[in-house]
C-alpha positions as CSV (number, residue, x, y, z in Angstrom):
1,M,0.2,12.6,19.3
2,D,-3.0,14.0,17.9
3,L,-2.8,13.2,14.0
4,F,-5.8,15.2,13.3
5,L,-7.1,12.7,11.5
6,E,-10.9,12.5,12.6
7,N,-13.1,12.5,9.9
8,K,-10.8,12.1,7.4
9,V,-11.6,10.0,4.2
10,I,-9.0,8.0,3.1
11,I,-9.1,5.4,0.0
12,V,-6.6,2.5,1.0
13,T,-6.7,-0.1,-2.0
14,G,-6.5,-3.8,-1.3
15,G,-7.4,-2.5,2.2
16,G,-9.1,-6.4,3.7
17,R,-5.7,-8.0,3.8
18,G,-2.8,-8.1,5.0
19,I,-0.5,-4.1,5.2
20,G,-3.8,-2.3,3.7
21,Q,-6.0,-3.8,6.3
22,S,-3.9,-2.5,8.9
23,I,-3.8,0.6,7.6
24,C,-7.4,0.8,7.6
25,C,-7.2,-0.3,11.8
26,A,-5.0,2.0,12.2
27,L,-6.9,4.6,10.8
28,S,-10.0,3.8,12.5
29,E,-8.0,4.2,15.6
30,E,-7.5,7.4,14.7
31,R,-11.6,7.9,14.3
32,A,-10.6,8.4,10.3
33,V,-13.1,7.1,7.8
34,P,-11.0,4.4,5.9
35,V,-12.7,3.6,2.5
36,F,-11.4,0.4,1.4
37,V,-11.2,-1.6,-1.8
38,E,-10.5,-5.2,-1.8
39,K,-11.3,-7.9,-4.5
40,D,-12.1,-10.4,-1.8
41,Y,-15.6,-10.2,-0.9
42,E,-15.4,-12.2,2.1
43,A,-12.4,-10.4,3.6
44,G,-13.7,-6.9,3.1
45,Q,-17.5,-8.0,4.6
46,L,-15.6,-9.3,7.6
47,L,-13.1,-6.1,7.9
48,E,-16.4,-4.1,7.3
49,S,-18.2,-5.5,9.7
50,N,-15.6,-5.4,12.8
51,F,-15.5,-1.8,12.1
52,K,-19.5,-1.1,12.2
53,N,-20.1,-3.5,15.2
54,K,-17.8,-1.2,17.0
55,G,-19.6,1.9,16.2
56,A,-16.5,3.1,13.5
57,D,-17.5,4.6,10.1
58,C,-16.4,2.7,7.0
59,L,-17.0,2.1,3.3
60,F,-16.4,-1.4,1.7
61,I,-15.8,-1.1,-1.9
62,H,-15.4,-4.4,-4.1
63,R,-14.1,-4.2,-6.8
64,D,-11.0,-5.2,-9.1
65,L,-9.0,-2.9,-9.9
66,S,-7.7,-4.4,-13.1
67,Q,-11.3,-3.9,-14.3
68,P,-10.7,-0.2,-16.6
69,D,-13.4,1.3,-14.9
70,A,-13.1,0.3,-11.5
71,C,-11.1,3.4,-9.8
72,K,-13.6,5.9,-11.6
73,A,-16.2,4.4,-9.6
74,I,-14.0,3.9,-6.1
75,V,-13.8,8.3,-6.4
76,E,-17.5,8.1,-7.6
77,L,-18.9,5.9,-4.6
78,T,-16.9,7.8,-2.2
79,L,-17.8,11.3,-3.1
80,E,-21.4,10.2,-3.4
81,K,-21.3,9.0,0.4
82,Y,-19.0,11.6,1.5
83,G,-18.0,14.1,-0.6
84,S,-14.7,14.4,-0.1
85,I,-11.4,12.6,-0.4
86,D,-8.6,13.6,2.0
87,G,-5.8,10.7,1.1
88,I,-5.0,8.0,-0.6
89,V,-3.2,4.8,-0.1
90,N,-2.1,3.1,-3.1
91,N,-1.5,-0.3,-1.6
92,A,-3.2,-3.2,-4.0
93,G,-1.0,-6.0,-5.9
94,V,0.4,-9.0,-5.6
95,N,4.0,-10.5,-6.2
96,D,2.9,-12.4,-9.2
97,G,6.5,-13.9,-10.7
98,V,6.7,-12.8,-13.9
99,G,9.6,-12.9,-15.0
100,L,12.1,-12.7,-18.1
101,E,12.9,-15.9,-19.0
102,N,10.1,-17.6,-17.7
103,G,7.5,-14.9,-18.5
104,C,6.1,-13.6,-21.6
105,P,4.9,-10.1,-23.1
106,S,1.4,-10.8,-22.3
107,D,1.6,-11.7,-18.8
108,F,4.0,-9.1,-18.2
109,E,1.4,-6.1,-19.1
110,K,-1.4,-8.3,-17.0
111,S,1.1,-8.0,-14.5
112,L,1.7,-4.2,-14.8
113,S,-2.3,-3.8,-14.6
114,T,-2.3,-5.8,-11.4
115,N,0.6,-4.0,-9.6
116,L,0.7,-0.6,-11.3
117,L,-2.0,0.8,-13.5
118,H,-4.4,1.3,-10.8
119,Y,-2.0,3.3,-8.5
120,Y,-2.1,5.8,-11.6
121,N,-5.5,6.0,-12.8
122,L,-7.1,5.9,-9.1
123,V,-4.9,9.5,-8.4
124,H,-5.8,10.7,-11.5
125,Y,-9.8,10.2,-11.1
126,A,-9.7,11.5,-7.1
127,L,-7.4,14.6,-8.3
128,P,-10.1,17.1,-8.2
129,A,-11.3,15.9,-4.9
130,L,-7.7,15.7,-3.6
131,K,-7.0,19.3,-4.5
132,K,-9.8,20.1,-2.6
133,S,-8.6,19.2,0.6
134,E,-5.1,19.6,-0.3
135,A,-4.9,15.9,0.1
136,S,-1.6,13.3,0.7
137,I,-0.7,10.6,-1.1
138,V,0.9,7.3,0.1
139,N,2.2,4.9,-2.4
140,I,3.2,1.2,-0.9
141,S,6.3,-0.1,-3.0
142,S,8.7,-3.0,-2.2
143,K,12.4,-3.4,-1.6
144,T,12.3,-5.4,-4.5
145,A,12.1,-2.1,-6.7
146,L,15.4,-1.4,-5.0
147,T,17.2,-4.6,-4.7
148,G,15.9,-7.2,-7.5
149,Q,14.5,-10.6,-6.4
150,G,15.0,-12.9,-9.9
151,N,11.6,-13.8,-12.4
152,T,9.5,-11.5,-11.1
153,S,9.8,-8.5,-13.7
154,G,6.1,-7.5,-13.4
155,Y,6.1,-6.6,-9.8
156,A,10.0,-5.5,-9.3
157,G,8.6,-3.2,-12.4
158,S,5.8,-2.0,-11.2
159,K,7.2,-1.0,-7.8
160,G,10.3,0.6,-9.1
161,A,7.9,3.2,-11.0
162,Q,5.8,3.2,-8.4
163,L,9.1,5.0,-6.6
164,A,9.3,7.2,-9.4
165,L,5.9,8.3,-10.2
166,T,6.1,9.4,-5.9
167,R,8.8,12.1,-6.9
168,E,7.1,12.8,-10.1
169,W,3.7,13.6,-8.6
170,A,5.5,15.5,-5.4
171,V,6.8,18.1,-7.8
172,E,3.6,18.1,-10.5
173,L,1.1,18.8,-7.1
174,A,3.2,20.6,-4.9
175,K,1.3,23.5,-6.2
176,Y,-2.2,22.0,-5.0
177,N,-0.4,21.5,-1.5
178,I,-0.7,18.0,-2.0
179,R,2.1,15.9,-0.9
180,V,3.2,12.5,-1.9
181,N,5.3,9.9,-0.3
182,A,6.4,6.1,-0.6
183,I,7.3,3.4,2.0
184,V,9.5,0.6,1.1
185,P,8.6,-2.7,2.9
186,A,11.1,-5.3,2.3
187,E,10.3,-8.6,4.5
188,V,6.7,-8.2,6.1
189,M,4.7,-11.5,7.5
190,T,1.2,-10.8,5.3
191,P,-1.3,-13.6,5.0
192,Q,0.6,-13.7,1.5
193,Y,4.1,-13.9,2.5
194,E,2.5,-16.7,5.6
195,K,1.1,-18.8,2.5
196,W,4.4,-18.9,0.7
197,I,6.3,-19.8,3.3
198,N,3.8,-22.9,4.0
199,L,4.5,-23.7,0.9
200,S,8.2,-24.4,1.7
201,R,9.1,-27.9,2.4
202,N,10.9,-26.9,5.7
203,K,9.3,-23.7,6.5
204,D,11.0,-23.0,9.9
205,R,14.7,-23.0,8.0
206,V,13.6,-20.9,5.4
207,L,11.8,-18.6,8.1
208,E,14.9,-18.5,9.9
209,E,17.0,-18.1,6.6
210,I,14.9,-15.0,6.2
211,T,14.9,-13.1,9.6
212,Q,18.8,-14.0,9.9
213,R,19.4,-11.5,6.8
214,I,17.4,-8.7,8.8
215,P,19.9,-6.5,10.7
216,L,17.4,-4.9,13.2
217,G,16.0,-7.8,15.8
218,K,16.3,-10.7,13.3
219,R,12.8,-10.5,12.7
220,M,10.1,-9.6,10.2
221,T,8.7,-6.2,10.0
222,Q,5.0,-6.3,11.7
223,A,2.2,-4.8,8.9
224,K,1.3,-2.4,11.9
225,E,4.6,-0.7,11.9
226,I,4.0,-0.3,8.3
227,A,0.6,1.0,8.9
228,S,2.0,3.4,11.5
229,T,4.1,5.2,9.3
230,A,1.5,5.5,6.6
231,I,-0.9,7.2,8.7
232,F,1.9,9.2,10.2
233,L,2.3,10.6,6.3
234,L,-1.4,10.8,6.3
235,S,-1.7,13.2,8.7
236,K,-1.2,16.9,9.1
237,Q,2.1,16.3,11.7
238,S,4.2,15.8,8.1
239,S,2.7,18.4,6.9
240,H,6.3,20.1,4.9
241,T,7.0,16.0,3.6
242,T,7.0,15.5,0.2
243,G,8.4,13.1,-2.7
244,Q,10.3,10.6,0.5
245,W,10.7,6.9,0.6
246,F,10.5,5.6,3.6
247,F,12.6,2.1,4.6
248,V,10.1,0.5,7.2
249,D,12.2,-2.5,6.9
250,G,14.6,-3.4,9.7
251,G,17.6,-1.9,8.0
252,Y,16.8,-5.0,5.6
253,V,18.1,-2.8,2.2
254,H,20.7,-0.3,3.5
255,L,22.6,-1.9,5.8
256,D,25.3,-4.8,5.3
257,R,22.8,-8.6,6.0
258,A,26.1,-10.1,7.1
259,I,26.1,-8.0,10.1
260,N,26.3,-10.7,13.5
């Protein structure tokens, strides 16, 4: 299937690692132009080198999205080089463990800055360009928005807000033919997740307990499976799909995890 993404300029936040990196690679395979924002300079530089060694066009922007002027600068740099923005994947964030009982108001505000505010800020500054291209926006959320997890109020609250904004923006931007959808992953084996697993005393047992709760295949979701859904939603092949939440989770959220 031709996704008609050739030469389309797509901004991906948190694009240097994990799910974001997989989305950038999938975009590049479709001959799109990934503009990836990454605060880890080494990770971003490595991905940029990999693309350029293959002769693929890309732009690496080294920014910390919690900084107030970061999103405006990202839009300006992208337009300066390419003149258009055809899509945005809001992906950057971290499950930072800011809870209610064991957190505090200042840490909660910081978590919102890390996980939520840049979703709004980036789309706000990019909106004039998105109108011109009749772009697509994809918000990467999390199952914690619907299931809860415990001790992660900042992250779960941010992820729930992202789902609400997906519906809100789909309504507001429909008149511009801008589509807005969200992807809801559950258990995805990313470097961040792997690091958490490796902190366990018995990581093999912990991993088995997790995978046994995933109905489809009793396995973790792969980052490339999230990426495949993301690039479909960015493409004109999903031209009449907006305001939707797509669960790429092996049935984790909606199926009984006691299924044998």
